[in-house]
One Martini backbone bead per residue (centre of mass of N, CA, C, O) as a GRO file, in nm:
protein
  150
    1UNK     BB    1  -3.799   3.277  -3.852
    2UNK     BB    2  -3.882   2.972  -3.873
    3UNK     BB    3  -3.598   2.892  -3.966
    4UNK     BB    4  -3.452   2.939  -3.694
    5UNK     BB    5  -3.608   2.723  -3.532
    6UNK     BB    6  -3.506   2.481  -3.686
    7UNK     BB    7  -3.207   2.527  -3.642
    8UNK     BB    8  -3.225   2.538  -3.329
    9UNK     BB    9  -3.349   2.254  -3.290
   10UNK     BB   10  -3.119   2.095  -3.426
   11UNK     BB   11  -2.887   2.206  -3.244
   12UNK     BB   12  -3.008   2.100  -2.979
   13UNK     BB   13  -3.017   1.807  -3.055
   14UNK     BB   14  -2.722   1.774  -3.095
   15UNK     BB   15  -2.630   1.856  -2.817
   16UNK     BB   16  -2.789   1.645  -2.662
   17UNK     BB   17  -2.653   1.401  -2.785
   18UNK     BB   18  -2.363   1.475  -2.713
   19UNK     BB   19  -2.419   1.483  -2.402
   20UNK     BB   20  -2.495   1.187  -2.377
   21UNK     BB   21  -2.236   1.070  -2.483
   22UNK     BB   22  -2.045   1.209  -2.274
   23UNK     BB   23  -2.183   1.090  -2.017
   24UNK     BB   24  -2.130   0.793  -2.096
   25UNK     BB   25  -1.819   0.813  -2.110
   26UNK     BB   26  -1.773   0.907  -1.821
   27UNK     BB   27  -1.901   0.676  -1.672
   28UNK     BB   28  -1.703   0.459  -1.792
   29UNK     BB   29  -1.441   0.590  -1.687
   30UNK     BB   30  -1.521   0.576  -1.384
   31UNK     BB   31  -1.539   0.260  -1.376
   32UNK     BB   32  -1.260   0.201  -1.474
   33UNK     BB   33  -1.108   0.359  -1.254
   34UNK     BB   34  -1.228   0.206  -1.011
   35UNK     BB   35  -1.118  -0.070  -1.093
   36UNK     BB   36  -0.820  -0.007  -1.104
   37UNK     BB   37  -0.798   0.085  -0.809
   38UNK     BB   38  -0.884  -0.178  -0.681
   39UNK     BB   39  -0.664  -0.353  -0.806
   40UNK     BB   40  -0.427  -0.195  -0.687
   41UNK     BB   41  -0.512  -0.231  -0.392
   42UNK     BB   42  -0.492  -0.540  -0.401
   43UNK     BB   43  -0.195  -0.560  -0.485
   44UNK     BB   44  -0.083  -0.412  -0.236
   45UNK     BB   45  -0.201  -0.613  -0.017
   46UNK     BB   46  -0.044  -0.856  -0.136
   47UNK     BB   47   0.234  -0.751  -0.107
   48UNK     BB   48   0.227  -0.699   0.200
   49UNK     BB   49   0.164  -0.991   0.272
   50UNK     BB   50   0.427  -1.112   0.138
   51UNK     BB   51   0.620  -0.949   0.302
   52UNK     BB   52   0.534  -1.050   0.583
   53UNK     BB   53   0.583  -1.341   0.532
   54UNK     BB   54   0.875  -1.329   0.461
   55UNK     BB   55   0.978  -1.191   0.729
   56UNK     BB   56   0.886  -1.428   0.896
   57UNK     BB   57   1.062  -1.642   0.764
   58UNK     BB   58   1.330  -1.505   0.816
   59UNK     BB   59   1.304  -1.508   1.121
   60UNK     BB   60   1.291  -1.813   1.151
   61UNK     BB   61   1.568  -1.873   1.012
   62UNK     BB   62   1.742  -1.703   1.211
   63UNK     BB   63   1.673  -1.858   1.464
   64UNK     BB   64   1.772  -2.131   1.371
   65UNK     BB   65   2.059  -2.053   1.329
   66UNK     BB   66   2.113  -1.952   1.622
   67UNK     BB   67   2.021  -2.251   1.730
   68UNK     BB   68   2.159  -2.472   1.531
   69UNK     BB   69   1.940  -2.593   1.295
   70UNK     BB   70   2.102  -2.431   1.073
   71UNK     BB   71   2.277  -2.369   0.799
   72UNK     BB   72   2.443  -2.130   0.620
   73UNK     BB   73   2.372  -2.218   0.327
   74UNK     BB   74   2.068  -2.257   0.367
   75UNK     BB   75   2.007  -1.985   0.468
   76UNK     BB   76   2.107  -1.812   0.231
   77UNK     BB   77   1.918  -1.939   0.016
   78UNK     BB   78   1.646  -1.883   0.151
   79UNK     BB   79   1.663  -1.578   0.201
   80UNK     BB   80   1.728  -1.496  -0.091
   81UNK     BB   81   1.454  -1.587  -0.200
   82UNK     BB   82   1.265  -1.415  -0.016
   83UNK     BB   83   1.398  -1.140  -0.087
   84UNK     BB   84   1.330  -1.162  -0.390
   85UNK     BB   85   1.013  -1.213  -0.396
   86UNK     BB   86   1.001  -0.986  -0.191
   87UNK     BB   87   0.930  -0.653  -0.120
   88UNK     BB   88   1.156  -0.511   0.054
   89UNK     BB   89   1.271  -0.305   0.258
   90UNK     BB   90   1.573  -0.140   0.284
   91UNK     BB   91   1.644  -0.235   0.580
   92UNK     BB   92   1.614  -0.534   0.511
   93UNK     BB   93   1.808  -0.557   0.274
   94UNK     BB   94   2.063  -0.498   0.431
   95UNK     BB   95   2.042  -0.761   0.616
   96UNK     BB   96   2.027  -0.959   0.331
   97UNK     BB   97   2.291  -0.928   0.172
   98UNK     BB   98   2.485  -1.158   0.266
   99UNK     BB   99   2.298  -1.383   0.163
  100UNK     BB  100   2.297  -1.311  -0.132
  101UNK     BB  101   2.612  -1.338  -0.166
  102UNK     BB  102   2.624  -1.640  -0.083
  103UNK     BB  103   2.424  -1.745  -0.291
  104UNK     BB  104   2.596  -1.666  -0.533
  105UNK     BB  105   2.839  -1.851  -0.447
  106UNK     BB  106   2.630  -2.118  -0.461
  107UNK     BB  107   2.488  -2.142  -0.745
  108UNK     BB  108   2.666  -2.385  -0.872
  109UNK     BB  109   2.525  -2.571  -0.675
  110UNK     BB  110   2.356  -2.832  -0.643
  111UNK     BB  111   2.011  -2.929  -0.606
  112UNK     BB  112   1.823  -3.161  -0.483
  113UNK     BB  113   1.824  -3.385  -0.728
  114UNK     BB  114   2.108  -3.314  -0.830
  115UNK     BB  115   2.242  -3.392  -0.565
  116UNK     BB  116   2.156  -3.691  -0.561
  117UNK     BB  117   2.325  -3.750  -0.834
  118UNK     BB  118   2.576  -3.734  -0.699
  119UNK     BB  119   2.863  -3.812  -0.601
  120UNK     BB  120   3.048  -3.845  -0.331
  121UNK     BB  121   3.283  -3.680  -0.431
  122UNK     BB  122   3.124  -3.432  -0.516
  123UNK     BB  123   2.992  -3.377  -0.245
  124UNK     BB  124   3.259  -3.327  -0.094
  125UNK     BB  125   3.346  -3.089  -0.254
  126UNK     BB  126   3.105  -2.914  -0.206
  127UNK     BB  127   3.113  -2.926   0.097
  128UNK     BB  128   3.389  -2.790   0.126
  129UNK     BB  129   3.297  -2.516  -0.011
  130UNK     BB  130   3.071  -2.455   0.188
  131UNK     BB  131   3.257  -2.441   0.439
  132UNK     BB  132   3.424  -2.211   0.349
  133UNK     BB  133   3.198  -2.007   0.317
  134UNK     BB  134   3.090  -2.024   0.608
  135UNK     BB  135   3.356  -1.925   0.732
  136UNK     BB  136   3.373  -1.652   0.589
  137UNK     BB  137   3.049  -1.574   0.671
  138UNK     BB  138   2.991  -1.620   0.978
  139UNK     BB  139   2.990  -1.339   1.114
  140UNK     BB  140   2.786  -1.206   0.921
  141UNK     BB  141   2.552  -1.408   0.956
  142UNK     BB  142   2.521  -1.359   1.266
  143UNK     BB  143   2.473  -1.060   1.257
  144UNK     BB  144   2.231  -1.058   1.063
  145UNK     BB  145   2.054  -1.256   1.228
  146UNK     BB  146   2.040  -1.072   1.475
  147UNK     BB  147   1.907  -0.828   1.327
  148UNK     BB  148   1.648  -0.973   1.239
  149UNK     BB  149   1.550  -1.059   1.526
  150UNK     BB  150   1.553  -0.748   1.632
   0.00000   0.00000   0.00000
């Protein structure tokens, strides 16, 4: 009979050790899950802030275009970049589609320092091409800018 008590004590000790190990692992898992959830929540908040900032920038650009302070080519390029970098909702994406299309048509034209390095002849060629595209997309740009402002 005393032999059973020894085995029972050893078994109880093993179960207790395993319970402590399982408890510690559960505690670590909960800490890790909590940290991941906080990181995910922080990332979602940052994405929402970036989205709101992009929408504000797009709204300002659309107002400037409608006010005649900004050309269609520059508007299309800037809005396309803002729409691409921020995860905008589907309704907003529909309104920015024409800008993305026009920006794709303008993608081969050099910008910034590359534009400055062009000769006057090349600038005139690209300028004429931009004017053609602005004329082609003019009504769509104005309608889309008006929709974005409203």
